[in-house]
C-alpha positions as CSV (number, residue, x, y, z in Angstrom):
1,M,1.1,-14.6,61.1
2,K,-0.5,-12.5,63.7
3,S,-0.1,-13.7,67.2
4,S,-3.1,-14.1,69.4
5,R,-3.9,-12.0,72.4
6,F,-4.8,-15.1,74.3
7,S,-2.6,-18.0,75.3
8,E,-3.6,-21.6,74.8
9,E,-4.4,-21.8,78.5
10,Q,-6.8,-18.9,78.3
11,I,-8.4,-20.2,75.1
12,I,-9.0,-23.6,76.7
13,G,-10.4,-21.8,79.8
14,I,-12.9,-19.9,77.6
15,L,-14.0,-23.1,75.9
16,K,-14.5,-24.8,79.3
17,Q,-16.7,-21.9,80.3
18,A,-18.8,-22.5,77.2
19,Q,-19.0,-26.2,78.0
20,S,-20.3,-25.4,81.5
21,G,-23.4,-23.8,80.0
22,M,-22.6,-20.1,79.6
23,K,-24.1,-18.6,76.5
24,I,-21.6,-18.2,73.7
25,V,-22.8,-14.7,72.8
26,D,-22.3,-13.5,76.4
27,L,-18.9,-15.3,76.6
28,C,-17.7,-13.7,73.4
29,R,-18.8,-10.2,74.6
30,M,-17.2,-10.7,78.0
31,H,-13.8,-11.7,76.5
32,G,-14.0,-9.3,73.5
33,I,-13.8,-11.9,70.7
34,S,-16.1,-12.6,67.8
35,D,-18.2,-15.6,67.6
36,V,-16.2,-16.7,64.5
37,T,-13.1,-16.6,66.6
38,F,-14.8,-18.7,69.2
39,Y,-15.8,-21.4,66.7
40,K,-12.4,-21.5,65.2
41,W,-10.9,-22.0,68.6
42,R,-13.4,-24.7,69.4
43,S,-12.6,-26.6,66.2
44,K,-8.8,-26.4,67.0
45,Y,-8.7,-26.7,70.8
46,G,-12.1,-28.4,71.5
47,G,-11.8,-31.2,74.0
48,M,-8.1,-30.5,74.7
49,E,-6.4,-30.0,78.0
50,V,-3.7,-27.4,78.6
51,S,-0.8,-30.0,78.4
52,E,-2.2,-31.3,75.1
53,A,-2.3,-27.7,73.7
54,K,1.4,-27.1,74.8
55,R,2.4,-30.4,73.1
56,L,0.5,-29.3,69.9
57,R,2.5,-26.0,69.9
58,V,5.8,-27.9,70.2
59,L,4.8,-30.3,67.4
60,E,3.7,-27.4,65.1
61,A,7.1,-25.7,65.7
62,E,9.0,-28.9,64.9
63,N,6.9,-29.4,61.8
64,R,7.7,-25.9,60.6
65,K,11.4,-26.5,61.1
66,L,11.3,-29.8,59.2
67,K,9.4,-28.2,56.3
68,Q,12.0,-25.5,56.1
69,L,14.8,-28.0,56.1
70,L,13.1,-30.0,53.3
71,A,12.6,-26.8,51.2
72,D,16.3,-25.9,51.7
73,T,17.5,-29.4,50.7
74,I,15.3,-29.4,47.6
75,L,16.6,-26.0,46.6
76,E,20.2,-27.1,47.0
77,N,19.5,-30.3,45.0
78,N,18.0,-28.3,42.2
79,A,21.0,-25.9,42.2
80,I,23.4,-28.9,42.0
81,K,21.5,-30.6,39.3
82,D,21.5,-27.3,37.3
83,V,25.2,-26.9,37.6
84,L,26.0,-30.5,36.7
85,S,23.7,-30.5,33.7
86,K,25.7,-27.7,32.0
87,K,28.4,-28.8,29.6
88,W,31.8,-27.4,30.2
């Protein structure tokens, strides 16, 4: 996945500028982003503070690790079942 040019802190700052009354078109032009990107950010980070965004990043990383562990365990279980199902 492509990493963003902007950190969560910067994204939240941009969203706060929009909440303060700045036009979204001007805001997007100033920061060099598309309006689609702005609306995606608003749906993900809207109403968040910086500390909440950092916590979200930590939780997403932990979730990714747990999903990988689960996938590895399922793969191992299937391999063991396959070996045990064969008749010697």
